[in-house]
PDB file of N, CA, C and O in Angstrom:
ATOM      1  N   MET A   1      83.646  81.724 114.876  1.00  0.00           N
ATOM      2  CA  MET A   1      84.381  81.288 113.694  1.00  0.00           C
ATOM      3  C   MET A   1      83.819  81.945 112.425  1.00  0.00           C
ATOM      4  O   MET A   1      84.580  82.457 111.604  1.00  0.00           O
ATOM      5  N   ILE A   2      82.495  81.930 112.266  1.00  0.00           N
ATOM      6  CA  ILE A   2      81.865  82.550 111.094  1.00  0.00           C
ATOM      7  C   ILE A   2      82.191  84.048 111.061  1.00  0.00           C
ATOM      8  O   ILE A   2      82.533  84.595 110.012  1.00  0.00           O
ATOM      9  N   ASN A   3      82.082  84.690 112.202  1.00  0.00           N
ATOM     10  CA  ASN A   3      82.412  86.117 112.259  1.00  0.00           C
ATOM     11  C   ASN A   3      83.838  86.373 111.832  1.00  0.00           C
ATOM     12  O   ASN A   3      84.105  87.280 111.044  1.00  0.00           O
ATOM     13  N   ARG A   4      84.754  85.577 112.350  1.00  0.00           N
ATOM     14  CA  ARG A   4      86.166  85.780 112.036  1.00  0.00           C
ATOM     15  C   ARG A   4      86.433  85.613 110.543  1.00  0.00           C
ATOM     16  O   ARG A   4      87.196  86.383 109.960  1.00  0.00           O
ATOM     17  N   ILE A   5      85.821  84.635 109.935  1.00  0.00           N
ATOM     18  CA  ILE A   5      86.079  84.337 108.529  1.00  0.00           C
ATOM     19  C   ILE A   5      85.378  85.319 107.593  1.00  0.00           C
ATOM     20  O   ILE A   5      85.979  85.781 106.623  1.00  0.00           O
ATOM     21  N   PHE A   6      84.121  85.639 107.872  1.00  0.00           N
ATOM     22  CA  PHE A   6      83.320  86.395 106.915  1.00  0.00           C
ATOM     23  C   PHE A   6      83.001  87.836 107.292  1.00  0.00           C
ATOM     24  O   PHE A   6      82.717  88.646 106.409  1.00  0.00           O
ATOM     25  N   LEU A   7      83.037  88.178 108.565  1.00  0.00           N
ATOM     26  CA  LEU A   7      82.517  89.481 108.961  1.00  0.00           C
ATOM     27  C   LEU A   7      83.536  90.438 109.559  1.00  0.00           C
ATOM     28  O   LEU A   7      83.354  91.651 109.464  1.00  0.00           O
ATOM     29  N   ASP A   8      84.583  89.945 110.161  1.00  0.00           N
ATOM     30  CA  ASP A   8      85.540  90.824 110.847  1.00  0.00           C
ATOM     31  C   ASP A   8      86.199  91.824 109.899  1.00  0.00           C
ATOM     32  O   ASP A   8      86.205  93.024 110.173  1.00  0.00           O
ATOM     33  N   HIS A   9      86.741  91.350 108.812  1.00  0.00           N
ATOM     34  CA  HIS A   9      87.438  92.266 107.905  1.00  0.00           C
ATOM     35  C   HIS A   9      86.497  93.302 107.283  1.00  0.00           C
ATOM     36  O   HIS A   9      86.824  94.489 107.303  1.00  0.00           O
ATOM     37  N   PRO A  10      85.335  92.905 106.728  1.00  0.00           N
ATOM     38  CA  PRO A  10      84.431  93.934 106.198  1.00  0.00           C
ATOM     39  C   PRO A  10      84.068  94.996 107.252  1.00  0.00           C
ATOM     40  O   PRO A  10      83.967  96.181 106.935  1.00  0.00           O
ATOM     41  N   ALA A  11      83.875  94.568 108.486  1.00  0.00           N
ATOM     42  CA  ALA A  11      83.552  95.524 109.555  1.00  0.00           C
ATOM     43  C   ALA A  11      84.695  96.510 109.785  1.00  0.00           C
ATOM     44  O   ALA A  11      84.456  97.678 110.095  1.00  0.00           O
ATOM     45  N   LYS A  12      85.927  96.047 109.636  1.00  0.00           N
ATOM     46  CA  LYS A  12      87.087  96.925 109.827  1.00  0.00           C
ATOM     47  C   LYS A  12      87.126  98.051 108.805  1.00  0.00           C
ATOM     48  O   LYS A  12      87.684  99.112 109.082  1.00  0.00           O
ATOM     49  N   VAL A  13      86.548  97.843 107.636  1.00  0.00           N
ATOM     50  CA  VAL A  13      86.505  98.891 106.605  1.00  0.00           C
ATOM     51  C   VAL A  13      85.094  99.471 106.494  1.00  0.00           C
ATOM     52  O   VAL A  13      84.730 100.075 105.486  1.00  0.00           O
ATOM     53  N   ASP A  14      84.302  99.270 107.572  1.00  0.00           N
ATOM     54  CA  ASP A  14      82.964  99.846 107.695  1.00  0.00           C
ATOM     55  C   ASP A  14      82.037  99.435 106.553  1.00  0.00           C
ATOM     56  O   ASP A  14      81.359 100.270 105.955  1.00  0.00           O
ATOM     57  N   GLU A  15      82.021  98.136 106.263  1.00  0.00           N
ATOM     58  CA  GLU A  15      81.143  97.593 105.232  1.00  0.00           C
ATOM     59  C   GLU A  15      80.463  96.336 105.749  1.00  0.00           C
ATOM     60  O   GLU A  15      80.954  95.679 106.667  1.00  0.00           O
ATOM     61  N   THR A  16      79.330  96.016 105.149  1.00  0.00           N
ATOM     62  CA  THR A  16      78.706  94.730 105.423  1.00  0.00           C
ATOM     63  C   THR A  16      79.426  93.682 104.572  1.00  0.00           C
ATOM     64  O   THR A  16      80.267  94.021 103.739  1.00  0.00           O
ATOM     65  N   PHE A  17      79.094  92.427 104.785  1.00  0.00           N
ATOM     66  CA  PHE A  17      79.687  91.359 103.993  1.00  0.00           C
ATOM     67  C   PHE A  17      79.406  91.562 102.504  1.00  0.00           C
ATOM     68  O   PHE A  17      80.301  91.413 101.673  1.00  0.00           O
ATOM     69  N   PHE A  18      78.152  91.902 102.171  1.00  0.00           N
ATOM     70  CA  PHE A  18      77.774  92.045 100.760  1.00  0.00           C
ATOM     71  C   PHE A  18      78.339  93.320 100.137  1.00  0.00           C
ATOM     72  O   PHE A  18      78.685  93.321  98.955  1.00  0.00           O
ATOM     73  N   GLU A  19      78.438  94.390 100.895  1.00  0.00           N
ATOM     74  CA  GLU A  19      79.089  95.604 100.388  1.00  0.00           C
ATOM     75  C   GLU A  19      80.554  95.317 100.072  1.00  0.00           C
ATOM     76  O   GLU A  19      81.086  95.750  99.050  1.00  0.00           O
ATOM     77  N   HIS A  20      81.188  94.576 100.977  1.00  0.00           N
ATOM     78  CA  HIS A  20      82.589  94.229 100.759  1.00  0.00           C
ATOM     79  C   HIS A  20      82.755  93.293  99.560  1.00  0.00           C
ATOM     80  O   HIS A  20      83.709  93.418  98.791  1.00  0.00           O
ATOM     81  N   MET A  21      81.826  92.365  99.412  1.00  0.00           N
ATOM     82  CA  MET A  21      81.874  91.447  98.279  1.00  0.00           C
ATOM     83  C   MET A  21      81.765  92.227  96.967  1.00  0.00           C
ATOM     84  O   MET A  21      82.505  91.958  96.021  1.00  0.00           O
ATOM     85  N   ALA A  22      80.847  93.189  96.912  1.00  0.00           N
ATOM     86  CA  ALA A  22      80.677  93.997  95.700  1.00  0.00           C
ATOM     87  C   ALA A  22      81.928  94.828  95.414  1.00  0.00           C
ATOM     88  O   ALA A  22      82.382  94.894  94.272  1.00  0.00           O
ATOM     89  N   PHE A  23      82.481  95.457  96.443  1.00  0.00           N
ATOM     90  CA  PHE A  23      83.683  96.264  96.263  1.00  0.00           C
ATOM     91  C   PHE A  23      84.842  95.398  95.762  1.00  0.00           C
ATOM     92  O   PHE A  23      85.525  95.755  94.802  1.00  0.00           O
ATOM     93  N   ALA A  24      85.052  94.270  96.416  1.00  0.00           N
ATOM     94  CA  ALA A  24      86.153  93.380  96.042  1.00  0.00           C
ATOM     95  C   ALA A  24      85.944  92.791  94.648  1.00  0.00           C
ATOM     96  O   ALA A  24      86.906  92.606  93.903  1.00  0.00           O
ATOM     97  N   GLY A  25      84.710  92.499  94.298  1.00  0.00           N
ATOM     98  CA  GLY A  25      84.417  91.977  92.961  1.00  0.00           C
ATOM     99  C   GLY A  25      84.729  92.994  91.877  1.00  0.00           C
ATOM    100  O   GLY A  25      85.338  92.655  90.862  1.00  0.00           O
ATOM    101  N   LYS A  26      84.311  94.253  92.086  1.00  0.00           N
ATOM    102  CA  LYS A  26      84.628  95.316  91.121  1.00  0.00           C
ATOM    103  C   LYS A  26      86.132  95.540  91.047  1.00  0.00           C
ATOM    104  O   LYS A  26      86.688  95.720  89.964  1.00  0.00           O
ATOM    105  N   PHE A  27      86.782  95.528  92.198  1.00  0.00           N
ATOM    106  CA  PHE A  27      88.234  95.702  92.269  1.00  0.00           C
ATOM    107  C   PHE A  27      88.926  94.608  91.453  1.00  0.00           C
ATOM    108  O   PHE A  27      89.840  94.885  90.677  1.00  0.00           O
ATOM    109  N   SER A  28      88.486  93.377  91.636  1.00  0.00           N
ATOM    110  CA  SER A  28      89.050  92.243  90.915  1.00  0.00           C
ATOM    111  C   SER A  28      88.878  92.399  89.412  1.00  0.00           C
ATOM    112  O   SER A  28      89.805  92.135  88.647  1.00  0.00           O
ATOM    113  N   GLY A  29      87.694  92.826  88.988  1.00  0.00           N
ATOM    114  CA  GLY A  29      87.438  93.029  87.563  1.00  0.00           C
ATOM    115  C   GLY A  29      88.344  94.089  86.959  1.00  0.00           C
ATOM    116  O   GLY A  29      88.844  93.932  85.845  1.00  0.00           O
ATOM    117  N   LYS A  30      88.550  95.172  87.703  1.00  0.00           N
ATOM    118  CA  LYS A  30      89.431  96.233  87.203  1.00  0.00           C
ATOM    119  C   LYS A  30      90.881  95.758  87.148  1.00  0.00           C
ATOM    120  O   LYS A  30      91.615  96.116  86.226  1.00  0.00           O
ATOM    121  N   LEU A  31      91.297  94.960  88.121  1.00  0.00           N
ATOM    122  CA  LEU A  31      92.648  94.396  88.071  1.00  0.00           C
ATOM    123  C   LEU A  31      92.811  93.482  86.856  1.00  0.00           C
ATOM    124  O   LEU A  31      93.854  93.479  86.202  1.00  0.00           O
ATOM    125  N   PHE A  32      91.772  92.714  86.569  1.00  0.00           N
ATOM    126  CA  PHE A  32      91.784  91.830  85.400  1.00  0.00           C
ATOM    127  C   PHE A  32      91.944  92.656  84.121  1.00  0.00           C
ATOM    128  O   PHE A  32      92.735  92.299  83.247  1.00  0.00           O
ATOM    129  N   LEU A  33      91.193  93.764  84.009  1.00  0.00           N
ATOM    130  CA  LEU A  33      91.313  94.644  82.843  1.00  0.00           C
ATOM    131  C   LEU A  33      92.716  95.254  82.753  1.00  0.00           C
ATOM    132  O   LEU A  33      93.296  95.335  81.670  1.00  0.00           O
ATOM    133  N   ALA A  34      93.249  95.677  83.887  1.00  0.00           N
ATOM    134  CA  ALA A  34      94.597  96.255  83.898  1.00  0.00           C
ATOM    135  C   ALA A  34      95.615  95.214  83.445  1.00  0.00           C
ATOM    136  O   ALA A  34      96.524  95.528  82.676  1.00  0.00           O
ATOM    137  N   GLY A  35      95.470  93.995  83.910  1.00  0.00           N
ATOM    138  CA  GLY A  35      96.375  92.923  83.504  1.00  0.00           C
ATOM    139  C   GLY A  35      96.276  92.627  82.022  1.00  0.00           C
ATOM    140  O   GLY A  35      97.292  92.407  81.363  1.00  0.00           O
ATOM    141  N   GLY A  36      95.062  92.621  81.490  1.00  0.00           N
ATOM    142  CA  GLY A  36      94.871  92.403  80.055  1.00  0.00           C
ATOM    143  C   GLY A  36      95.494  93.512  79.234  1.00  0.00           C
ATOM    144  O   GLY A  36      96.144  93.251  78.222  1.00  0.00           O
ATOM    145  N   ALA A  37      95.299  94.756  79.666  1.00  0.00           N
ATOM    146  CA  ALA A  37      95.894  95.896  78.958  1.00  0.00           C
ATOM    147  C   ALA A  37      97.421  95.807  78.991  1.00  0.00           C
ATOM    148  O   ALA A  37      98.085  96.077  77.990  1.00  0.00           O
ATOM    149  N   ALA A  38      97.966  95.431  80.134  1.00  0.00           N
ATOM    150  CA  ALA A  38      99.417  95.301  80.261  1.00  0.00           C
ATOM    151  C   ALA A  38      99.947  94.180  79.365  1.00  0.00           C
ATOM    152  O   ALA A  38     101.020  94.306  78.776  1.00  0.00           O
ATOM    153  N   LEU A  39      99.194  93.090  79.266  1.00  0.00           N
ATOM    154  CA  LEU A  39      99.618  91.978  78.420  1.00  0.00           C
ATOM    155  C   LEU A  39      99.613  92.382  76.947  1.00  0.00           C
ATOM    156  O   LEU A  39     100.561  92.083  76.220  1.00  0.00           O
ATOM    157  N   VAL A  40      98.560  93.055  76.504  1.00  0.00           N
ATOM    158  CA  VAL A  40      98.519  93.535  75.120  1.00  0.00           C
ATOM    159  C   VAL A  40      99.668  94.514  74.880  1.00  0.00           C
ATOM    160  O   VAL A  40     100.344  94.451  73.853  1.00  0.00           O
ATOM    161  N   HIS A  41      99.880  95.415  75.834  1.00  0.00           N
ATOM    162  CA  HIS A  41     100.956  96.398  75.723  1.00  0.00           C
ATOM    163  C   HIS A  41     102.330  95.723  75.610  1.00  0.00           C
ATOM    164  O   HIS A  41     103.218  96.224  74.921  1.00  0.00           O
ATOM    165  N   ALA A  42     102.493  94.603  76.281  1.00  0.00           N
ATOM    166  CA  ALA A  42     103.772  93.887  76.220  1.00  0.00           C
ATOM    167  C   ALA A  42     104.101  93.453  74.796  1.00  0.00           C
ATOM    168  O   ALA A  42     105.265  93.453  74.395  1.00  0.00           O
ATOM    169  N   PHE A  43     103.079  93.084  74.037  1.00  0.00           N
ATOM    170  CA  PHE A  43     103.292  92.617  72.674  1.00  0.00           C
ATOM    171  C   PHE A  43     103.192  93.721  71.626  1.00  0.00           C
ATOM    172  O   PHE A  43     103.847  93.656  70.586  1.00  0.00           O
ATOM    173  N   VAL A  44     102.375  94.731  71.900  1.00  0.00           N
ATOM    174  CA  VAL A  44     102.199  95.851  70.967  1.00  0.00           C
ATOM    175  C   VAL A  44     102.347  97.146  71.784  1.00  0.00           C
ATOM    176  O   VAL A  44     101.353  97.710  72.241  1.00  0.00           O
ATOM    177  N   PRO A  45     103.571  97.603  71.962  1.00  0.00           N
ATOM    178  CA  PRO A  45     103.846  98.707  72.881  1.00  0.00           C
ATOM    179  C   PRO A  45     103.094 100.009  72.606  1.00  0.00           C
ATOM    180  O   PRO A  45     102.933 100.819  73.519  1.00  0.00           O
ATOM    181  N   CYS A  46     102.634 100.231  71.387  1.00  0.00           N
ATOM    182  CA  CYS A  46     101.909 101.477  71.111  1.00  0.00           C
ATOM    183  C   CYS A  46     100.472 101.440  71.614  1.00  0.00           C
ATOM    184  O   CYS A  46      99.798 102.470  71.631  1.00  0.00           O
ATOM    185  N   LEU A  47      99.996 100.271  72.023  1.00  0.00           N
ATOM    186  CA  LEU A  47      98.629 100.144  72.533  1.00  0.00           C
ATOM    187  C   LEU A  47      98.615 100.177  74.060  1.00  0.00           C
ATOM    188  O   LEU A  47      99.522  99.658  74.712  1.00  0.00           O
ATOM    189  N   PHE A  48      97.599 100.779  74.607  1.00  0.00           N
ATOM    190  CA  PHE A  48      97.371 100.803  76.062  1.00  0.00           C
ATOM    191  C   PHE A  48      98.602 101.284  76.837  1.00  0.00           C
ATOM    192  O   PHE A  48      98.971 100.697  77.854  1.00  0.00           O
ATOM    193  N   GLU A  49      99.224 102.343  76.354  1.00  0.00           N
ATOM    194  CA  GLU A  49     100.469 102.828  76.966  1.00  0.00           C
ATOM    195  C   GLU A  49     100.314 103.206  78.435  1.00  0.00           C
ATOM    196  O   GLU A  49     101.230 102.979  79.225  1.00  0.00           O
ATOM    197  N   LYS A  50      99.188 103.771  78.809  1.00  0.00           N
ATOM    198  CA  LYS A  50      99.003 104.221  80.194  1.00  0.00           C
ATOM    199  C   LYS A  50      97.781 103.601  80.866  1.00  0.00           C
ATOM    200  O   LYS A  50      97.457 103.946  82.003  1.00  0.00           O
ATOM    201  N   THR A  51      97.117 102.709  80.188  1.00  0.00           N
ATOM    202  CA  THR A  51      95.856 102.160  80.699  1.00  0.00           C
ATOM    203  C   THR A  51      96.034 101.435  82.028  1.00  0.00           C
ATOM    204  O   THR A  51      95.325 101.732  82.989  1.00  0.00           O
ATOM    205  N   ALA A  52      96.957 100.500  82.097  1.00  0.00           N
ATOM    206  CA  ALA A  52      97.138  99.717  83.325  1.00  0.00           C
ATOM    207  C   ALA A  52      97.539 100.613  84.487  1.00  0.00           C
ATOM    208  O   ALA A  52      97.008 100.472  85.589  1.00  0.00           O
ATOM    209  N   SER A  53      98.468 101.529  84.256  1.00  0.00           N
ATOM    210  CA  SER A  53      98.914 102.392  85.356  1.00  0.00           C
ATOM    211  C   SER A  53      97.801 103.322  85.825  1.00  0.00           C
ATOM    212  O   SER A  53      97.720 103.622  87.016  1.00  0.00           O
ATOM    213  N   LYS A  54      96.937 103.786  84.915  1.00  0.00           N
ATOM    214  CA  LYS A  54      95.796 104.623  85.320  1.00  0.00           C
ATOM    215  C   LYS A  54      94.818 103.831  86.181  1.00  0.00           C
ATOM    216  O   LYS A  54      94.318 104.335  87.187  1.00  0.00           O
ATOM    217  N   ILE A  55      94.550 102.599  85.782  1.00  0.00           N
ATOM    218  CA  ILE A  55      93.632 101.762  86.554  1.00  0.00           C
ATOM    219  C   ILE A  55      94.203 101.492  87.940  1.00  0.00           C
ATOM    220  O   ILE A  55      93.484 101.574  88.935  1.00  0.00           O
ATOM    221  N   ILE A  56      95.495 101.171  88.011  1.00  0.00           N
ATOM    222  CA  ILE A  56      96.128 100.893  89.300  1.00  0.00           C
ATOM    223  C   ILE A  56      96.094 102.132  90.192  1.00  0.00           C
ATOM    224  O   ILE A  56      95.824 102.022  91.388  1.00  0.00           O
ATOM    225  N   ALA A  57      96.365 103.306  89.626  1.00  0.00           N
ATOM    226  CA  ALA A  57      96.322 104.554  90.401  1.00  0.00           C
ATOM    227  C   ALA A  57      94.906 104.807  90.930  1.00  0.00           C
ATOM    228  O   ALA A  57      94.733 105.235  92.071  1.00  0.00           O
ATOM    229  N   GLU A  58      93.902 104.542  90.103  1.00  0.00           N
ATOM    230  CA  GLU A  58      92.503 104.706  90.515  1.00  0.00           C
ATOM    231  C   GLU A  58      92.162 103.766  91.666  1.00  0.00           C
ATOM    232  O   GLU A  58      91.526 104.168  92.641  1.00  0.00           O
ATOM    233  N   LEU A  59      92.587 102.515  91.547  1.00  0.00           N
ATOM    234  CA  LEU A  59      92.311 101.540  92.600  1.00  0.00           C
ATOM    235  C   LEU A  59      93.029 101.894  93.886  1.00  0.00           C
ATOM    236  O   LEU A  59      92.471 101.739  94.972  1.00  0.00           O
ATOM    237  N   TYR A  60      94.259 102.368  93.776  1.00  0.00           N
ATOM    238  CA  TYR A  60      95.007 102.775  94.969  1.00  0.00           C
ATOM    239  C   TYR A  60      94.278 103.919  95.675  1.00  0.00           C
ATOM    240  O   TYR A  60      94.137 103.908  96.898  1.00  0.00           O
ATOM    241  N   ALA A  61      93.818 104.902  94.904  1.00  0.00           N
ATOM    242  CA  ALA A  61      93.114 106.040  95.493  1.00  0.00           C
ATOM    243  C   ALA A  61      91.845 105.590  96.218  1.00  0.00           C
ATOM    244  O   ALA A  61      91.505 106.142  97.264  1.00  0.00           O
ATOM    245  N   LYS A  62      91.145 104.598  95.676  1.00  0.00           N
ATOM    246  CA  LYS A  62      89.917 104.106  96.301  1.00  0.00           C
ATOM    247  C   LYS A  62      90.179 103.301  97.569  1.00  0.00           C
ATOM    248  O   LYS A  62      89.335 103.266  98.465  1.00  0.00           O
ATOM    249  N   THR A  63      91.338 102.656  97.651  1.00  0.00           N
ATOM    250  CA  THR A  63      91.614 101.804  98.809  1.00  0.00           C
ATOM    251  C   THR A  63      92.492 102.461  99.859  1.00  0.00           C
ATOM    252  O   THR A  63      92.527 102.003 101.000  1.00  0.00           O
ATOM    253  N   HIS A  64      93.193 103.513  99.505  1.00  0.00           N
ATOM    254  CA  HIS A  64      94.087 104.188 100.454  1.00  0.00           C
ATOM    255  C   HIS A  64      93.245 104.802 101.583  1.00  0.00           C
ATOM    256  O   HIS A  64      92.239 105.464 101.329  1.00  0.00           O
ATOM    257  N   ASN A  65      93.654 104.581 102.778  1.00  0.00           N
ATOM    258  CA  ASN A  65      92.967 105.114 103.970  1.00  0.00           C
ATOM    259  C   ASN A  65      91.571 104.529 104.190  1.00  0.00           C
ATOM    260  O   ASN A  65      90.708 105.206 104.750  1.00  0.00           O
ATOM    261  N   ARG A  66      91.334 103.291 103.762  1.00  0.00           N
ATOM    262  CA  ARG A  66      90.035 102.643 103.964  1.00  0.00           C
ATOM    263  C   ARG A  66      89.916 101.943 105.301  1.00  0.00           C
ATOM    264  O   ARG A  66      88.821 101.508 105.657  1.00  0.00           O
ATOM    265  N   GLY A  67      90.938 101.821 106.019  1.00  0.00           N
ATOM    266  CA  GLY A  67      90.906 101.052 107.266  1.00  0.00           C
ATOM    267  C   GLY A  67      91.906  99.921 107.189  1.00  0.00           C
ATOM    268  O   GLY A  67      92.879  99.996 106.439  1.00  0.00           O
ATOM    269  N   ALA A  68      91.677  98.885 107.952  1.00  0.00           N
ATOM    270  CA  ALA A  68      92.634  97.777 108.029  1.00  0.00           C
ATOM    271  C   ALA A  68      92.555  96.876 106.833  1.00  0.00           C
ATOM    272  O   ALA A  68      93.296  95.897 106.748  1.00  0.00           O
TER     273      ALA A  68
END
């Protein structure tokens, strides 16, 4: 049960539990920044015109072909 919940998925992407936690934590922080930039852009369109899309493209490149 512990393996299934905490270890199976990180192993599928060739990471330990803590490596996966660090990766997912950084990923989450960048998504938060992208969301904030998009929200500001919604109200002031001249600000952060490409910030959110650049962050999303960067995250996609890092996760594409990582495994399951």
